[in-house]
DSSP file (Angstrom, degrees, kcal/mol; ACC not computed):
  #  RESIDUE AA STRUCTURE BP1 BP2  ACC     N-H-->O    O-->H-N    N-H-->O    O-->H-N    TCO  KAPPA ALPHA  PHI   PSI    X-CA   Y-CA   Z-CA
    1    1 A M              0   0    0      0, 0.0     2,-0.3     0, 0.0    10,-0.2   0.000 360.0 360.0 360.0 132.4   -3.5    7.7   12.0
    2    2 A T  E     -A   10   0A   0      8,-2.5     8,-2.9    90,-0.0     2,-0.4  -0.996 360.0-103.2-158.9 154.4   -0.8    9.8   10.3
    3    3 A W  E     +A    9   0A   0     -2,-0.3     6,-0.3     6,-0.2     3,-0.1  -0.725  31.9 178.9 -79.1 133.3    0.4   11.3    7.1
    4    4 A V  E     -     0   0A   0      4,-1.9     2,-0.3    -2,-0.4     5,-0.2   0.565  67.3  -3.7-106.4 -15.3    3.4    9.2    5.8
    5    5 A R  E >  S-A    8   0A   0      3,-1.6     3,-2.3     0, 0.0    -1,-0.3  -0.966  99.5 -61.8-164.9 163.6    4.0   11.1    2.7
    6    6 A D  T 3  S+     0   0    0     -2,-0.3     3,-0.1     1,-0.3    -2,-0.0  -0.361 126.4   0.7 -56.4 128.4    2.4   14.0    0.7
    7    7 A G  T 3  S+     0   0    0      1,-0.2    77,-3.4    76,-0.1     2,-0.4   0.472 113.9 102.3  79.5  -4.1   -1.1   12.7   -0.2
    8    8 A I  E <   -Ab   5  84A   0     -3,-2.3    -4,-1.9    75,-0.2    -3,-1.6  -0.968  46.5-177.4-124.6 134.7   -0.7    9.4    1.6
    9    9 A F  E     -Ab   3  85A   0     75,-2.7    77,-3.8    -2,-0.4     2,-0.4  -0.933  10.0-154.4-125.1 143.8   -2.2    8.6    5.0
   10   10 A A  E     +Ab   2  86A   0     -8,-2.9    -8,-2.5    -2,-0.3     2,-0.3  -0.967  22.8 154.2-121.6 137.5   -1.8    5.5    7.1
   11   11 A A  E     - b   0  87A   0     75,-2.7    77,-1.5    -2,-0.4     2,-0.3  -0.982  17.2-161.6-156.2 164.0   -4.2    4.3    9.6
   12   12 A G  E     + b   0  88A   0     -2,-0.3     4,-0.3    75,-0.2    77,-0.2  -0.851  35.8  66.4-139.7 167.1   -5.3    1.1   11.3
   13   13 A G  S    S-     0   0    0     75,-1.8    77,-0.1    -2,-0.3     3,-0.1  -0.133  75.9 -89.7 106.7 160.8   -8.1   -0.5   13.3
   14   14 A E  S  > S+     0   0    0     75,-0.2     4,-0.7     1,-0.2    -1,-0.1   0.622 111.9  73.1 -80.9 -18.9  -11.7   -1.5   12.8
   15   15 A G  H >> S+     0   0    0      1,-0.2     4,-1.2     2,-0.2     3,-0.5   0.862  83.5  66.8 -67.8 -36.3  -13.0    2.1   14.0
   16   16 A L  H >4 S+     0   0    0     -4,-0.3     3,-0.8     1,-0.2     7,-0.2   0.896  95.5  52.9 -56.5 -47.7  -12.0    3.9   10.9
   17   17 A P  H >4 S+     0   0    0      0, 0.0    27,-2.9     0, 0.0     3,-1.1   0.884 109.3  50.9 -59.9 -31.7  -14.5    2.3    8.6
   18   18 A E  H << S+     0   0    0     -4,-0.7    -2,-0.2    -3,-0.5     3,-0.2   0.776 116.0  40.6 -72.6 -25.5  -17.3    3.1   10.9
   19   19 A A  T <X S+     0   0    0     -4,-1.2     4,-2.5    -3,-0.8    -1,-0.3   0.043  79.3 118.7-105.8  20.4  -16.2    6.7   11.1
   20   20 A W  H <>  +     0   0    0     -3,-1.1     4,-3.3     1,-0.2     5,-0.3   0.890  68.3  60.0 -61.5 -41.3  -15.3    7.1    7.3
   21   21 A L  H  > S+     0   0    0     23,-1.1     4,-1.9    -4,-0.2    -1,-0.2   0.956 115.0  33.8 -54.1 -57.5  -17.9    9.8    6.6
   22   22 A S  H  > S+     0   0    0      2,-0.2     4,-2.4     1,-0.2    -1,-0.2   0.896 118.7  53.0 -65.5 -42.6  -16.3   12.2    9.1
   23   23 A F  H  X S+     0   0    0     -4,-2.5     4,-1.9     2,-0.2     6,-0.3   0.932 110.4  46.8 -61.5 -45.6  -12.8   11.0    8.4
   24   24 A A  H  X S+     0   0    0     -4,-3.3     4,-2.3     1,-0.2     5,-0.4   0.904 112.0  52.0 -63.7 -43.0  -13.1   11.6    4.6
   25   25 A A  H  < S+     0   0    0     -4,-1.9    -1,-0.2    -5,-0.3    -2,-0.2   0.867 113.0  43.2 -59.3 -41.8  -14.6   15.0    5.2
   26   26 A Q  H  < S+     0   0    0     -4,-2.4    -1,-0.2    -5,-0.2    -2,-0.2   0.773 124.9  32.4 -74.6 -25.8  -11.7   16.1    7.5
   27   27 A T  H  < S-     0   0    0     -4,-1.9    -2,-0.2    -5,-0.2    -3,-0.2   0.683  92.3-131.0-108.8 -21.1   -8.8   14.7    5.4
   28   28 A G     <  +     0   0    0     -4,-2.3    55,-0.6     1,-0.3     2,-0.2   0.636  49.9 158.0  76.7  14.3  -10.0   15.0    1.8
   29   29 A I  E     +c   83   0A   0     -5,-0.4    -1,-0.3    -6,-0.3    55,-0.2  -0.541  16.5 169.7 -76.0 140.3   -9.0   11.4    1.1
   30   30 A S  E     +     0   0A   0     53,-1.9    20,-1.9    -2,-0.2    19,-1.4   0.389  56.2  58.0-129.0  -6.3  -10.8    9.9   -1.8
   31   31 A A  E     -cd  84  50A   0     52,-1.9    54,-2.5    18,-0.2     2,-0.4  -0.975  59.9-162.0-133.4 147.5   -9.0    6.6   -2.4
   32   32 A I  E     -cd  85  51A   0     18,-1.6    20,-2.5    -2,-0.4     2,-0.6  -0.995  14.8-165.1-133.6 123.3   -8.4    3.6    0.0
   33   33 A L  E     -cd  86  52A   0     52,-2.9    54,-3.0    -2,-0.4     2,-0.6  -0.966  28.7-166.0 -97.5 110.3   -6.0    0.7   -0.2
   34   34 A H  E     -cd  87  53A   0     18,-3.2    20,-2.7    -2,-0.6     2,-0.6  -0.891  13.1-168.3-115.3 116.6   -7.6   -1.6    2.4
   35   35 A L  E     +cd  88  54A   0     52,-3.7    54,-2.0    -2,-0.6    55,-0.4  -0.900  27.3 138.7-107.7 116.2   -5.8   -4.6    3.8
   36   36 A R        -     0   0    0     18,-1.8    21,-0.2    -2,-0.6    20,-0.1  -0.952  48.1-117.7-156.3 132.8   -7.9   -7.0    5.8
   37   37 A P  S    S+     0   0    0      0, 0.0     2,-1.9     0, 0.0    19,-0.1  -0.380  89.4   4.3 -63.7 144.0   -8.0  -10.8    5.9
   38   38 A G  S    S-     0   0    0     17,-0.1    17,-0.1    -2,-0.1    19,-0.0  -0.343 127.6  -3.2  87.3 -64.8  -11.1  -12.6    4.8
   39   39 A A  S    S-     0   0    0     -2,-1.9    15,-0.1    15,-0.1     2,-0.0  -0.983  78.7 -91.2-162.9 151.7  -13.3   -9.8    3.6
   40   40 A P        -     0   0    0      0, 0.0     2,-0.1     0, 0.0    13,-0.0  -0.353  42.0-115.4 -68.2 150.3  -13.3   -6.0    3.3
   41   41 A A        -     0   0    0      1,-0.1     2,-0.8    -2,-0.0    -7,-0.0  -0.435  32.8-104.5 -73.0 154.3  -14.7   -3.9    6.1
   42   42 A A        -     0   0    0     -2,-0.1     2,-0.5     2,-0.0    -1,-0.1  -0.770  28.8-149.2 -83.0 110.0  -17.8   -1.7    5.4
   43   43 A F        -     0   0    0     -2,-0.8     2,-0.4   -24,-0.1   -25,-0.2  -0.726  16.2-137.0 -79.6 122.3  -16.8    1.8    5.1
   44   44 A Q        +     0   0    0    -27,-2.9   -23,-1.1    -2,-0.5    -1,-0.0  -0.635  64.3  16.4 -85.1 125.0  -19.8    4.0    6.3
   45   45 A G  S    S+     0   0    0     -2,-0.4     2,-0.2   -25,-0.2    -2,-0.0  -0.897 107.7  12.4 121.6-149.6  -20.7    7.1    4.2
   46   46 A P  S    S-     0   0    0      0, 0.0     3,-0.1     0, 0.0   -22,-0.1  -0.466  78.2-109.6 -74.2 136.5  -19.8    8.1    0.8
   47   47 A I        -     0   0    0     -2,-0.2    -3,-0.0     1,-0.1     4,-0.0  -0.422  39.0-113.5 -63.5 132.2  -18.2    5.5   -1.4
   48   48 A P        -     0   0    0      0, 0.0   -17,-0.2     0, 0.0     3,-0.1  -0.249  17.8-122.8 -62.1 155.3  -14.5    6.4   -2.0
   49   49 A R  S    S+     0   0    0    -19,-1.4     2,-0.4     1,-0.2   -18,-0.2   0.878  99.2  21.7 -65.3 -39.3  -13.6    7.3   -5.5
   50   50 A S  E    S+d   31   0A   0    -20,-1.9   -18,-1.6     2,-0.0     2,-0.3  -0.994  73.2 175.5-131.6 138.6  -11.1    4.5   -5.7
   51   51 A F  E     +d   32   0A   0     -2,-0.4     2,-0.4   -20,-0.2   -18,-0.2  -0.983   7.8 178.0-146.7 129.2  -11.0    1.4   -3.5
   52   52 A L  E     -d   33   0A   0    -20,-2.5   -18,-3.2    -2,-0.3     2,-0.5  -0.990   8.1-166.2-131.6 126.4   -8.8   -1.6   -3.5
   53   53 A W  E     -d   34   0A   0     -2,-0.4     2,-0.4   -20,-0.2   -18,-0.2  -0.929   4.1-169.2-104.8 132.9   -9.1   -4.4   -1.0
   54   54 A L  E     -d   35   0A   0    -20,-2.7     2,-2.2    -2,-0.5   -18,-1.8  -0.990  26.2-131.5-119.4 131.2   -6.3   -7.0   -0.6
   55   55 A D        +     0   0    0     -2,-0.4     2,-0.4   -20,-0.2   -17,-0.1  -0.450  64.7 127.5 -72.4  61.9   -6.8  -10.1    1.4
   56   56 A V        -     0   0    0     -2,-2.2    -2,-0.1     1,-0.1     3,-0.1  -0.983  36.6-180.0-132.7 118.6   -3.6   -9.6    3.2
   57   57 A A  S    S+     0   0    0     -2,-0.4     2,-0.3     1,-0.3    33,-0.1   0.845  74.9   5.3 -85.3 -34.9   -3.1   -9.6    7.1
   58   58 A A  S >> S-     0   0    0      1,-0.1     3,-2.7   -22,-0.0     4,-0.6  -0.975  78.6-101.0-151.5 157.2    0.6   -9.0    7.2
   59   59 A E  G >4 S+     0   0    0     -2,-0.3     3,-2.1     1,-0.3    -1,-0.1   0.860 115.7  63.5 -49.5 -43.8    3.6   -8.3    4.8
   60   60 A D  G 34 S+     0   0    0      1,-0.3    -1,-0.3    -3,-0.0    68,-0.0   0.651 101.4  54.4 -64.0 -12.1    4.9  -11.8    4.8
   61   61 A Q  G <4 S+     0   0    0     -3,-2.7     2,-0.4     2,-0.1    -1,-0.3   0.625  82.7 106.8 -87.7 -16.5    1.5  -12.8    3.1
   62   62 A A    <<  -     0   0    0     -3,-2.1     2,-0.1    -4,-0.6    -6,-0.0  -0.474  58.0-156.3 -73.2 124.0    1.8  -10.3    0.3
   63   63 A T     >  -     0   0    0     -2,-0.4     4,-2.5     1,-0.1     5,-0.2  -0.346  33.7 -96.7 -87.0 173.8    2.6  -11.9   -2.9
   64   64 A L  H  > S+     0   0    0      1,-0.2     4,-2.8    89,-0.2     5,-0.3   0.942 126.9  50.2 -60.0 -44.7    4.4  -10.3   -5.9
   65   65 A P  H  > S+     0   0    0      0, 0.0     4,-2.6     0, 0.0    -1,-0.2   0.907 108.9  52.3 -61.4 -35.6    1.1   -9.6   -7.5
   66   66 A D  H  > S+     0   0    0      1,-0.2     4,-2.2     2,-0.2    -2,-0.2   0.914 112.0  45.7 -58.8 -45.3   -0.2   -8.1   -4.3
   67   67 A R  H  X S+     0   0    0     -4,-2.5     4,-2.1     2,-0.2    -1,-0.2   0.877 114.4  47.0 -72.5 -37.3    2.8   -5.8   -4.2
   68   68 A L  H  X S+     0   0    0     -4,-2.8     4,-2.4    -5,-0.2     5,-0.2   0.912 113.9  47.4 -68.8 -39.6    2.6   -4.8   -7.8
   69   69 A L  H  X S+     0   0    0     -4,-2.6     4,-2.1    -5,-0.3    -2,-0.2   0.901 112.8  50.6 -63.4 -42.3   -1.2   -4.1   -7.6
   70   70 A A  H  X S+     0   0    0     -4,-2.2     4,-2.3    -5,-0.2     5,-0.2   0.950 112.7  44.5 -60.9 -54.8   -0.7   -2.1   -4.4
   71   71 A G  H  X S+     0   0    0     -4,-2.1     4,-2.1     1,-0.2    -2,-0.2   0.870 115.5  47.0 -62.1 -38.8    2.1    0.1   -5.9
   72   72 A A  H  X S+     0   0    0     -4,-2.4     4,-1.9     2,-0.2    -1,-0.2   0.846 111.3  52.4 -73.4 -29.8    0.2    0.7   -9.2
   73   73 A F  H  X S+     0   0    0     -4,-2.1     4,-2.4    -5,-0.2    -2,-0.2   0.947 111.9  44.1 -64.9 -49.1   -3.0    1.5   -7.4
   74   74 A V  H  X S+     0   0    0     -4,-2.3     4,-2.9     2,-0.2     5,-0.2   0.926 114.9  49.3 -60.0 -50.6   -1.4    4.1   -5.1
   75   75 A E  H  X S+     0   0    0     -4,-2.1     4,-2.7    -5,-0.2    -1,-0.2   0.911 110.8  49.9 -59.0 -42.4    0.5    5.6   -8.0
   76   76 A A  H  X S+     0   0    0     -4,-1.9     4,-1.4     2,-0.2    -2,-0.2   0.959 112.4  47.9 -63.4 -48.3   -2.6    5.8  -10.3
   77   77 A C  H  <>S+     0   0    0     -4,-2.4     5,-2.6     1,-0.2     3,-0.5   0.951 113.0  46.6 -57.0 -48.9   -4.6    7.5   -7.5
   78   78 A R  H ><5S+     0   0    0     -4,-2.9     3,-2.3     1,-0.3    -1,-0.2   0.909 107.8  58.3 -64.2 -36.5   -1.8   10.0   -6.7
   79   79 A A  H 3<5S+     0   0    0     -4,-2.7    -1,-0.3     1,-0.3    -2,-0.2   0.855 105.1  50.4 -56.8 -34.3   -1.5   10.7  -10.5
   80   80 A E  T 3<5S-     0   0    0     -4,-1.4    -1,-0.3    -3,-0.5    -2,-0.2   0.396 124.3-106.6 -90.4   5.0   -5.1   11.7  -10.5
   81   81 A G  T < 5S+     0   0    0     -3,-2.3     2,-0.2     1,-0.3    -3,-0.2   0.601  71.5 145.5  85.5  10.9   -4.5   14.1   -7.5
   82   82 A Q      < -     0   0    0     -5,-2.6     2,-0.4    -6,-0.2    -1,-0.3  -0.579  49.7-130.4 -86.7 147.1   -6.3   11.8   -5.0
   83   83 A R  E     - c   0  29A   0    -55,-0.6   -53,-1.9    -2,-0.2   -52,-1.9  -0.765  29.9-145.0 -90.5 139.9   -5.2   11.6   -1.4
   84   84 A V  E     -bc   8  31A   0    -77,-3.4   -75,-2.7    -2,-0.4     2,-0.6  -0.853   9.9-151.0-116.6 142.8   -4.8    7.9   -0.5
   85   85 A L  E     -bc   9  32A   0    -54,-2.5   -52,-2.9    -2,-0.4     2,-0.8  -0.939   5.7-156.2-107.7 119.3   -5.5    6.1    2.8
   86   86 A L  E     -bc  10  33A   0    -77,-3.8   -75,-2.7    -2,-0.6     2,-0.5  -0.867  26.7-178.0 -85.8 113.5   -3.4    3.0    3.5
   87   87 A H  E     -bc  11  34A   0    -54,-3.0   -52,-3.7    -2,-0.8     2,-0.5  -0.963  19.8-179.9-127.6 132.8   -5.7    1.1    5.9
   88   88 A A  E >   -bc  12  35A   0    -77,-1.5   -75,-1.8    -2,-0.5     3,-1.8  -0.991  21.7-149.8-123.3 125.5   -5.1   -2.1    7.7
   89   89 A S  T 3  S+     0   0    0    -54,-2.0   -75,-0.2    -2,-0.5   -53,-0.1   0.784  98.1  55.8 -64.4 -23.4   -7.7   -3.4   10.0
   90   90 A L  T 3  S-     0   0    0    -55,-0.4    -1,-0.3     1,-0.3     2,-0.1   0.345 127.8 -55.8 -88.7   4.4   -5.1   -5.1   12.1
   91   91 A G    X   -     0   0    0     -3,-1.8     3,-1.9   -80,-0.1    -1,-0.3  -0.233  46.4 -96.5 130.9 142.8   -3.1   -2.0   12.7
   92   92 A R  G >  S+     0   0    0      1,-0.3     3,-2.2     2,-0.2     4,-0.4   0.810 114.5  66.2 -59.8 -31.8   -1.4    0.9   10.8
   93   93 A Q  G >  S+     0   0    0      1,-0.3     3,-0.8     2,-0.2    -1,-0.3   0.739  91.0  65.2 -67.4 -17.5    2.1   -0.7   11.0
   94   94 A R  G <  S+     0   0    0     -3,-1.9    -1,-0.3     1,-0.2    -2,-0.2   0.522  93.0  63.3 -81.3  -2.6    0.8   -3.5    8.7
   95   95 A T  G X> S+     0   0    0     -3,-2.2     3,-1.7    -4,-0.2     4,-1.1   0.612  74.7  93.4 -88.4 -13.0    0.4   -0.8    5.9
   96   96 A R  H X> S+     0   0    0     -3,-0.8     4,-1.7    -4,-0.4     3,-0.6   0.865  78.6  55.8 -50.8 -48.8    4.1   -0.1    5.8
   97   97 A W  H 3> S+     0   0    0     -4,-0.3     4,-2.8     1,-0.2    -1,-0.3   0.798 100.5  61.3 -59.8 -27.0    4.8   -2.6    2.9
   98   98 A A  H <> S+     0   0    0     -3,-1.7     4,-2.0     2,-0.2    -1,-0.2   0.888 104.0  48.8 -69.5 -37.5    2.2   -0.8    0.7
   99   99 A L  H <X S+     0   0    0     -4,-1.1     4,-2.3    -3,-0.6    -2,-0.2   0.881 110.2  50.2 -63.3 -38.3    4.2    2.3    0.9
  100  100 A V  H  X S+     0   0    0     -4,-1.7     4,-2.4     2,-0.2     5,-0.3   0.929 110.8  51.4 -64.7 -42.9    7.4    0.4    0.0
  101  101 A A  H  X S+     0   0    0     -4,-2.8     4,-2.3     1,-0.2    -2,-0.2   0.894 110.2  47.8 -58.5 -40.1    5.5   -1.1   -3.0
  102  102 A Y  H  X S+     0   0    0     -4,-2.0     4,-2.3     2,-0.2    -1,-0.2   0.924 111.6  49.0 -68.0 -43.3    4.3    2.2   -4.2
  103  103 A R  H  <>S+     0   0    0     -4,-2.3     5,-3.0     2,-0.2    -2,-0.2   0.892 114.0  46.5 -64.2 -37.7    7.9    3.8   -3.9
  104  104 A I  H ><5S+     0   0    0     -4,-2.4     3,-1.4     3,-0.2    -1,-0.2   0.895 109.4  55.0 -71.1 -39.0    9.4    0.8   -5.8
  105  105 A W  H 3<5S+     0   0    0     -4,-2.3    -2,-0.2    -5,-0.3    -1,-0.2   0.905 107.3  51.0 -53.2 -43.3    6.6    1.1   -8.4
  106  106 A C  T 3<5S-     0   0    0     -4,-2.3    -1,-0.3    -5,-0.1    -2,-0.2   0.497 132.1 -91.5 -81.2  -1.2    7.5    4.7   -9.0
  107  107 A G  T < 5S+     0   0    0     -3,-1.4    -3,-0.2     1,-0.3     2,-0.1   0.469  74.9 142.4 115.0   0.5   11.1    3.8   -9.5
  108  108 A A      < -     0   0    0     -5,-3.0    -1,-0.3    -6,-0.2    -2,-0.0  -0.501  58.3-105.3 -73.6 145.7   12.9    4.0   -6.0
  109  109 A A     >  -     0   0    0     -2,-0.1     4,-2.4     1,-0.1     5,-0.2  -0.380  30.8-115.0 -61.9 147.5   15.5    1.4   -5.3
  110  110 A P  H  > S+     0   0    0      0, 0.0     4,-2.6     0, 0.0     5,-0.3   0.918 115.9  51.3 -54.7 -47.7   14.3   -1.2   -2.9
  111  111 A E  H  > S+     0   0    0      1,-0.2     4,-2.0     2,-0.2     5,-0.2   0.867 110.1  49.4 -66.1 -34.2   16.8   -0.1   -0.2
  112  112 A V  H  > S+     0   0    0     -3,-0.2     4,-2.1     2,-0.2    -1,-0.2   0.936 112.7  46.6 -70.5 -41.4   15.7    3.5   -0.5
  113  113 A A  H  X S+     0   0    0     -4,-2.4     4,-1.6     2,-0.2    -2,-0.2   0.858 114.0  48.6 -61.5 -37.5   12.0    2.6   -0.2
  114  114 A R  H  < S+     0   0    0     -4,-2.6     4,-0.4    -5,-0.2    -1,-0.2   0.885 109.0  51.5 -75.5 -35.6   12.7    0.3    2.8
  115  115 A R  H >< S+     0   0    0     -4,-2.0     3,-1.3    -5,-0.3     4,-0.3   0.915 108.5  53.5 -66.1 -40.3   14.8    3.0    4.6
  116  116 A E  H >< S+     0   0    0     -4,-2.1     3,-1.4     1,-0.2    -1,-0.2   0.915 107.6  51.1 -51.0 -47.8   11.9    5.4    4.1
  117  117 A A  T 3< S+     0   0    0     -4,-1.6    -1,-0.2     1,-0.3    -2,-0.2   0.470 101.8  61.0 -73.8  -4.1    9.6    2.8    5.7
  118  118 A S  T <  S+     0   0    0     -3,-1.3    -1,-0.3    -4,-0.4    -2,-0.2   0.438  92.3  84.2-101.8  -2.3   11.9    2.5    8.7
  119  119 A R  S X  S-     0   0    0     -3,-1.4     3,-2.4    -4,-0.3    -3,-0.0  -0.455  87.8 -37.9 -95.0 169.6   11.5    6.2    9.7
  120  120 A T  T 3  S+     0   0    0      1,-0.3    -1,-0.1    -2,-0.1     3,-0.1  -0.382 121.8  37.5 -57.5 137.1    8.9    7.9   11.7
  121  121 A P  T 3  S+     0   0    0      0, 0.0    -1,-0.3     0, 0.0     2,-0.1  -0.961 111.4  74.2 -89.6   7.3    5.8    7.4   11.8
  122  122 A W  S <  S-     0   0    0     -3,-2.4     2,-0.4     1,-0.1     4,-0.1  -0.456  89.5-109.0 -83.0 160.8    6.7    3.7   11.4
  123  123 A L        -     0   0    0     -2,-0.1    -1,-0.1    -3,-0.1    -4,-0.1  -0.687  47.0-102.4 -86.0 138.7    8.2    1.7   14.2
  124  124 A A  S    S+     0   0    0     -2,-0.4     2,-0.1     2,-0.1    -5,-0.0  -0.690  90.2  49.1-101.8 156.9   11.9    0.8   13.8
  125  125 A P  S    S-     0   0    0      0, 0.0     2,-0.8     0, 0.0    -2,-0.1   0.700  70.6-152.2 -72.8 169.0   13.4   -1.5   13.1
  126  126 A Y        -     0   0    0     -2,-0.1     2,-0.6    -4,-0.1    -2,-0.1  -0.862   8.0-164.6-108.1 108.1   11.7   -2.7    9.9
  127  127 A A        +     0   0    0     -2,-0.8     2,-0.3     2,-0.0     0, 0.0  -0.790  26.7 148.8 -88.0 122.9   12.1   -6.3    9.4
  128  128 A T        -     0   0    0     -2,-0.6     2,-1.0   -69,-0.0     3,-0.1  -0.896  55.0 -94.1-147.6 170.9   11.3   -7.3    5.8
  129  129 A D     >  -     0   0    0     -2,-0.3     4,-1.4     1,-0.2     3,-0.5  -0.795  32.8-172.2 -94.2  99.5   12.0   -9.8    3.1
  130  130 A D  H  > S+     0   0    0     -2,-1.0     4,-2.3     1,-0.2    -1,-0.2   0.836  83.7  56.3 -61.1 -34.5   14.7   -8.0    1.0
  131  131 A A  H  > S+     0   0    0      2,-0.2     4,-2.2     1,-0.2    -1,-0.2   0.876 102.3  56.1 -66.2 -35.2   14.6  -10.7   -1.7
  132  132 A A  H  > S+     0   0    0     -3,-0.5     4,-1.7     1,-0.2    -1,-0.2   0.914 109.3  46.0 -60.2 -44.1   10.8  -10.1   -2.1
  133  133 A W  H  X S+     0   0    0     -4,-1.4     4,-2.7     2,-0.2     5,-0.2   0.900 110.1  54.5 -65.9 -41.4   11.5   -6.3   -2.8
  134  134 A A  H  X S+     0   0    0     -4,-2.3     4,-2.6     1,-0.2    -2,-0.2   0.919 108.0  49.5 -57.8 -43.4   14.3   -7.2   -5.2
  135  135 A R  H  X S+     0   0    0     -4,-2.2     4,-2.0     1,-0.2    -1,-0.2   0.853 110.5  50.5 -67.4 -34.3   12.0   -9.4   -7.1
  136  136 A M  H  X S+     0   0    0     -4,-1.7     4,-2.8     2,-0.2     5,-0.2   0.922 108.6  50.6 -69.4 -41.7    9.4   -6.6   -7.3
  137  137 A A  H  X S+     0   0    0     -4,-2.7     4,-2.5     1,-0.2    -2,-0.2   0.930 111.7  49.6 -61.6 -42.4   11.9   -4.1   -8.6
  138  138 A D  H  X S+     0   0    0     -4,-2.6     4,-2.7    -5,-0.2    -1,-0.2   0.935 111.2  48.7 -60.9 -42.0   12.9   -6.6  -11.3
  139  139 A A  H  X S+     0   0    0     -4,-2.0     4,-2.1     2,-0.2    -2,-0.2   0.903 110.5  50.6 -70.7 -37.0    9.3   -7.2  -12.2
  140  140 A V  H  X S+     0   0    0     -4,-2.8     4,-2.8     2,-0.2    -1,-0.2   0.934 110.5  49.3 -62.4 -44.6    8.7   -3.4  -12.4
  141  141 A R  H  X S+     0   0    0     -4,-2.5     4,-1.9    -5,-0.2     5,-0.2   0.952 112.8  47.2 -57.5 -50.4   11.7   -2.9  -14.7
  142  142 A N  H  X>S+     0   0    0     -4,-2.7     5,-2.6     1,-0.2     4,-0.6   0.834 111.3  50.7 -64.2 -29.6   10.5   -5.8  -16.9
  143  143 A L  H ><5S+     0   0    0     -4,-2.1     3,-0.8     3,-0.2    -2,-0.2   0.944 110.4  50.7 -70.7 -47.1    6.9   -4.3  -17.0
  144  144 A R  H 3<5S+     0   0    0     -4,-2.8    -2,-0.2     1,-0.3    -1,-0.2   0.851 110.8  48.5 -57.8 -38.3    8.5   -0.8  -18.0
  145  145 A R  H 3<5S-     0   0    0     -4,-1.9    -1,-0.3    -5,-0.2    -2,-0.2   0.646 117.9-116.8 -79.5 -14.8   10.5   -2.5  -20.8
  146  146 A G  T <<5S+     0   0    0     -3,-0.8     2,-1.0    -4,-0.6    -3,-0.2   0.648  72.4 133.4  89.0  13.6    7.3   -4.2  -21.9
  147  147 A S      < +     0   0    0     -5,-2.6     3,-0.4    -6,-0.2    -1,-0.2  -0.800  16.2 158.8-101.5  96.9    8.7   -7.7  -21.2
  148  148 A T    >   +     0   0    0     -2,-1.0     3,-1.3     1,-0.2    -1,-0.2   0.573  63.3  76.6 -85.9 -12.1    6.2   -9.8  -19.4
  149  149 A S  T 3  S+     0   0    0      1,-0.3    -1,-0.2    -7,-0.1    -2,-0.1   0.769  93.9  55.3 -73.9 -18.7    7.7  -13.1  -20.3
  150  150 A E  T 3  S+     0   0    0     -3,-0.4     2,-0.6    -8,-0.1    -1,-0.3   0.421  88.6  95.3 -87.4   3.0   10.5  -12.5  -17.7
  151  151 A I    <   -     0   0    0     -3,-1.3     2,-0.6    -9,-0.1    -3,-0.0  -0.834  54.7-166.7-103.7 121.8    8.0  -11.9  -14.9
  152  152 A S        -     0   0    0     -2,-0.6   -13,-0.1     1,-0.1   -88,-0.1  -0.926   7.2-173.3-105.6 117.3    7.2  -14.8  -12.6
  153  153 A L        +     0   0    0     -2,-0.6   -89,-0.2   -89,-0.1    -1,-0.1   0.371  63.2  87.8 -92.3   7.6    4.1  -14.1  -10.4
  154  154 A S  S    S-     0   0    0      1,-0.1    -2,-0.1   -90,-0.1     0, 0.0  -0.789  92.9 -94.0-102.5 148.9    4.7  -17.3   -8.5
  155  155 A P              0   0    0      0, 0.0    -1,-0.1     0, 0.0    -2,-0.1  -0.179 360.0 360.0 -60.1 155.1    6.9  -17.6   -5.4
  156  156 A P              0   0    0      0, 0.0    -3,-0.0     0, 0.0    -2,-0.0   0.500 360.0 360.0 -68.8 360.0   10.5  -18.7   -6.2
């Protein structure tokens, strides 16, 4: 478990949902982006103010809609002043793509966001699908321009 950026924390494993009450009290986190295949884990204690579960086990399973939703969710929570937990039941390293999605959603170039995700506390090197991030950046630009007709949410 570690802070990866101001107001954004990354953690993994099945133990954290069981210890949510104490973890939330210690960290002040009120929003969770939860990555877990099949079904969300049951977080014990107070219900987070914001919660998004994505049925994604690993980055290569994250579709364009998953990436856009993750980025938009984290940005909306941060805009409200919430601290956000990026949590993957299968391990913290599996949350890295959610940080990249957030940074691209906020306007960072894909290469800048990927470079940030290859630094500590993440393990290097960061093997990722550069084309998927380029598609996300294009989709974000089109959304910002109000042009949804140019956005394809299906794989190429």
